[in-house]
N, C-alpha and C positions, 0 to 999 in steps of 0.2 A: 628551210629545216635546217641545214647545216650551219646558220646561224648559230643556234641554240646550242651545239656544241662547246662553244668557248664557255656558255655560263652554266651548263652543266660541270664542264667541268673543274670549274673555280668553286662551283659549291663543294664537290667533292673532295676536293683538295683543300676546302677551309671547313670542314664538316664537324669539326670537334671544337673549333673557334664560336661555329654559327649554333652548337648543341650549348656551348656555355656560357653565352651571349645571350639565348633563349632562357637558360634557366636562370640566370641572374636577371633577367627582365621579368619574371615572372615571380622571382622573389622578392623583388626590391617591390613590385607592385601590389604584394600581398602586406608587405611590412607597413608599406604606405597605407594603404588601405584600412588596416589592423590601428596603424596611427592615430587615422581621421576618426575612426570608430570609436576610437577610447577618449578623444579629446570630447565626444558628445554626450559620455558617461560620467555619474560623481567619481570624486577622486578613488583612486582603488592600486592594487599591487600590479606591477610589470609583469610578464611573462615572456615567453619565446616565442619566437615568430610560429604561424601556424599551429601551434599546440597550446598555446597560451601559457595560464596557470594550472593547467591539468596536471603536471610532473610534480608538482610542489603538494598536490592535495594530500597524498598518502591517504591511508584507509579509513580515515574519519575525517570526512570535509567538512562536518557541523563544526567541530573542536578548532581547525584550520580557520574557517570563516571568523570563529568568536575572538582571534587571536588577531588575524587582520582588521576586526571593529575597532578593539582595542585602540590601533594605530590610525585607522582611515575613518572613523565613526562607524554607527549602527549599519548605516548604509553605504554600500560603496558597490564601485564599477569593477567587474574582472571579466579577462578575456579568456572563455573555456573551450577550447578547440576552435572550429569555424563561429562558435555563439557570443556574440554579446551580450553580457549578464550582468544584472543588479539583484546584489544580494541583502535580503533585509534580515537585521541579526535583533531587532527590539520589538513590543508590542506595538507601541504606536504606529510604525511604519509597516507591520504586518496588516493591522487593522484597518488603515488608510488605505492601502491598496487593494485589499481585498473586498472592499466596501465601495470601492471603483469600478462600475461598468466597463471603463477602459483593461481592465486584467481581469475578465472572466476567460480570456481566450485561452487556449493552447498553442504552442508552437505547430507551425504549418510541417515543419518537418522535425520529427523526432523519432526515439528507438521504438517508441511501441509502435507509431503506425507504420515504420519501415521493417517489423517483425511480423506483427499482428495483424488480424483483421478491423478493420475500423468498427469503433464503439464508442457509444457517449461517454467516456472517460476521455479519449484523445479528439474528437471533435470539439468545434467552438459554433459558434453563433447560433442560425435557427436550427440547423441540426439539432446540436446539443439540446437545445431546449426542447425539441421536440420528441427526440429517442429517450431523455432523461424524464420528460413529464409522463410518455406513454409508461416507460417501464414503474415508474413510482405508482402511477394508479391501476396498471394490472396487478402488480404486487400487493396493494390495499385490496384490490377486489379478491386475490387469493389468499387473505387473512395475515398480510403484514403486520404487525404492529397491533393485531386484535386479540381476544381469546386462545380464537381457534390457534392461530401460530404458538401461542403459548403451550399449547397441549401439544404439540407435536413435539416441541422442544422438550418437554417432560419426559414424553415418551422415550425421545431417543437419549436421553440422559439415564432412564431406567435400562435400556438397552446395555449402555457404556458400564452400568453398576452392575450387571451380572457377569461380565467380560471380568471386572476389576476383583467381584468376591472369588473368581478363581484364583488368584493372585495375592491374597490376603497376606500380609505380615513379608511379602517376598519384595526384592528390586522391581522397580515399573516403570519401563522407559515410555515416557508420555508421548513418544512419538510413533508407537507402534501403533495406538487405537484412537489416541484423541482426534488427529487428523479425520481419520472416518466417521468419527460420531458429530463432529463441531459443522462436516461439510453435507451431512444427510441432510440437517437444517435447510440450508438454499437448495440443495439437491429435491424436495418437497415442492419448494415453490417453480423451480425452473422446469423440472423434468415430471411432477405431478407423485413420486414415489421416493420412500427412501431407497438404499442399494445394502444388502446383507454386507456385513463386515468381510466376508470371503469371496463375494463377488471381483473378480480380476479387473474388470472396468474402473469400479470405484476404486482400488487399489491405485490404479496406474493413473487416475486424477489425483490421489493425494500426494503421490511422490512427486507430482510436478510441481505442486501448490506446498510444499513440506518446505522448511527452510532450510538451505543447505548453503554454508559458512560459506562453502569454495565459490559458491557463484554471486557474484556481483556484476552486475550488468550497469550500475552508476559510474562505471571509469571511462576509459578512453572513445569506446562506440557509442554513449551516450550524448557526447558532443559532436560527433561525425556520423549523426543519423544514416544519410546517403552511403557512405563506406560501410557503417556497419549492419545495413540491410543487405546490401549488395553480399557483402564477405556471410554474411549470417545464411544466406541462400542460395550463393553459388560456391564457394569457397569455402565449404564446412571444413579442409584439413586444415586451414588456417588457425581455426578455434581450437581452444583447450577442450579436453575431454570432456569437463564438467559443461560447457556449453553446447558440445558435439549431442550431449545425451539429454537438454534442455530441449534444441532442436526436435530429436527423436519421439521425446514425451509429448513435445507439442503437436506432431500430426499425428501422434496416436489419437488424441483428444480430439482434434478435429475430425479422425475418421470416426470415431464414436460418435460425436455430434449430427455428424452427418447420419447415421443409422438411427437415431434417435429422430432426425427431423424427418427421413423417411418415415418411422413407423407412425408419427404424431399424424403425416399428411395423410395416412391412409385410415388412420380413427379418427378423423378430427369431427367435433361435433360443432358447426358453426354458431350456436345459438348456448354453449356451453362451454367454456373455456376450462378446462383439467389444469394448466400451469402455465406460466411464460411462453413456455413454447407454443401451444395451443393459440397463445392471444395474438403472438407475434405472426404466426403463421397465416392464421384468419385474415391479419392485418394485411400480409402479402398477396393473398387472394383478392381482395378487396380493391389494392393498386396494381392488376397484373392486366389493365387493359389497355396498356401503352404510355400512360402517363407518368411522368417523373416523379420518383418517389425515393425514400431513405429506406423503405422498410425493402429490404432484398437478405438473400443468406448470409452476403458477409457481414452483415451490420450484426444479425442474429447470433453469429459466431463472435464476433468480438465483444457484443452486448454481455452474451452466454460467462465469455471468459472472464469478463470484468467482473459480474454477480457473484461468479465463484471466487475470484481472487480476494477481492472486498470484503465477502460474506464470510469467507473461509478462514484467510489469512491473518486479517487483522483479531479475530476471534481467538483462532489457534495462540498465536505469539502470546495475546492478554493470559491466556489462561496458562500456559507454559510459566508463564513470568510470576502469574501469581502462587500456584500451587508451589512453585519450589521458594517462593517467599515466604508462603506460611510454612515449610518445613523447618527454614531456616529462623523463622520467629515463633515460634511456639505462643510465646505470651498474645501476640497479635492474633492468633488462629483462635486461642481459645476467649478472646473478647469476641471475635466473631460468632464465635457457637453459643456463647451465652446469650447473645444476641437472637439468634436463631430460633433456640430454645423457648425465649421467651415471648417472641411474636409468631412463631408459626408452628411451635412445638415439635414432637418428635415423629409424628405418622404422617399428618396433612403435607402435601406435596405445597412447594414454594409457589406465588404467583408473584409476576410483578407489581402489583399494586402493594404487596408486602415491602417492599422498598422503603416506603413513606415513614415508614416505622424504624428504619434499622438505618440508620445513618453513618453509623460505625463501619458494614459493610458498602455502604454507597462511596465512603470516605476512603476506604482502601481499594476500591475499583479503579477512583481518578487518581489517587496516589500512584498506583501501577502503572498507568497511562503516563503521569508525570515523571514519573522515576525512570521508565525506560519509555523514550519516547517512541509512540507507534511508528511514525514517521518522521526521523530526526529532518528532513529536508523537503520542503511538498514538493511534488512534481510541479514541473516547471510550468508556471504563466505565459503568457505572451500580450506585448503593451500592443493590443489592437490600434491606437492612435497615440499620439506622444500625451504626454501625462506627467503628473508632478507626484511626485513622493516625499513627504519630511520636506521640502523647498528644493528638491533636486528634479530639476528636466529630465524627464524618463523618455528617450525617442523610440518613436513609433517602431516595431519589428524586435525590441528589447525583451529578451527573455527576463523573468524576475522568477527568483529563488526565495523562499520564505524559509528562513532555518530554525523550525519550531523547538530542534533542542536547547536551540542558544535562548528561548523565553522560558522554557521549561526548567533550565539551570540558571536563572539570572537572580544574583545573589539581592538585586533590588527588589524582585518579586517575591521570594522564598527564602528565607531565614534557613540558612545549612542545606541547601539545594540535594547537595550529595547524600544526605541521609533520607531512609523511608521510613516518613512519620504521618501516618494517616489523622493524627489529630489535627495537624494545619488545617486541614479541611473541614473542620467542627467547629461549633461554637464555643465558648469559655467556658459551659457548664458539660460539653459533649453529647448534646441532645438533638441539636440540629446541623445539617449537611450543608454546607455553604460551599459552593463553585464558584470559584472567581473567573471575570471574564476572559481574563487571557489562558485560563485553562481549558486547552481546544485539541483534544487528541482527535478529532475527528474534521479537522481544518475549520474554515471560518468563510460565511457570506456565503450568497449563492450557489458556490461551486464547493460547497464543503460535502462531505460522503454522502452518497442518500442512503448508506446501509447503516447510518448511527443508531438509529433504535432500534434494528435487527441486532448489532452489538452489543448495546448496552443490555437489552433483554437476554440474550444468550449468556451474558459474561454475568449478570447477576442469578441468574436460573441454575446455571451450573454450579458456581460457586457456592449458593445458598443449598444445593440440594446434596452436593457431595460431603459440603462441611456437616449437615446435619445426618447423614449416613457414616461419616470416616473420621478419623484421626488422620492426619497429612504428616509423617515421620520422615526424615533425613535419613539415608543410609549411608555405607562405604562408598557409594558413588553419585551422592548429591553434591553440585555444586554450591554448597552455602556464601563462599564469598562473591557469589551472584556476577561472576564474568560475562560479558557479551561480544558479541561481532558485530559488526558494523554491515548490513546490507540496504535495503530498501527500508526495511524496519530494523530496531536493533534486537537481535536474537538473544537465548541462551549462548553460550559458547562451545560449551559442554551439550550434548544431548541430553534434556530435563530427565533424570533419575529422581525417585522417591518411593515412599513404602505406603502404603493402606492398611488403616486397621480398623475392625468395626468399634465403633466408639460403644461404650457403656455406659447406658444411662441410667441413672440412678432413679 
């Protein structure tokens, strides 16, 4: 035992030197590993040890990536935090990658899986296929993409119109009522009913999904997912107040969903699914005999959060931009209203089939999606095995990020891309809507947004219904310069504010 004393004394005497040596070893090892990993990626910029290029991305990574693409080419490699990443900045590389089965997976470790329950948006492989297929099948059974869904949306728009009528001619903050209206459409599919505008549960959910320019999770925590998840769950005092509020609202939503689950379970009819919750709970009970299954409560939570985020957030952002742009460009608004009057008339409610005779409104919608890209940078994909993109070898386990903003603003694809011009999506005689293959607001390939049809239907019905009844006017609070904030999507910098006036029909 005594022979250990000299060793302990030596360690104690040289503790500082040992700590410095260990620190130097781990830093050197990390730098070497990053160097070896970078050699396997396409050419790209060098970053700093441990954090990579993250400190240089600033507030708009999509624009930084475009500048880097001018130097290194449209496909380049980059280190972001602990993650090796390949960034795609042109349509040929994005199309090639997203058509490859090897790029269908999501990263095994990402901020969403660290913060949220599992859902088919963050899953890969057979679990993703099973859950996505089940969700789409059940939603179609409940009216997804059918006339019954259109009827519900029109009914919800009528509720919104009654609220608008109370504020005719006054400044109207779109973020007071529009989130509640839009999310009620997905409520009917998931919970089987709409919520009243004054329902505190509804207001709480809409606060969670409402765009907040001060919250941007696309920063450093996104590329240190394990660290980010640990801090988010256990060290909330280190988070800025905005992220602490997100955590509080998330827990409130999860409590509400547990209540919904319990109420559905008590009134369940195995032969009649009223909504997505019923369908999922029935599937959970089928698999409750001990066999391994992906149908569990955590997956129900994760899928529901995804459906709300995808089904509400994208449409809400689209409508915010659409109505502000219409206020800023009255001549475009008049052109759409003329088309509405000729095709739908002044009394009948619009239906989705009307779009086939309304090329200008369709062109307007897709130009909004191009002009203010819904998702500037796609949620990362993951190379499940070695693959090739644009002639570059991409090693297994590399993250793949598609810069959708780059193709929406590529001067090789669009003439004067910074200008808002629906006519670019019309034939020369302005009578036919022409959507080019590279206009992909809902992503591309097998992993494209499952809610695309709902998003398109909602956007068309909201715009045609509101413009049939109202003129959209700018007021002293309207930001007609159309400035934006970069988050997961591009949202108006100022809270969108316009005025509604009843249309005077001749």
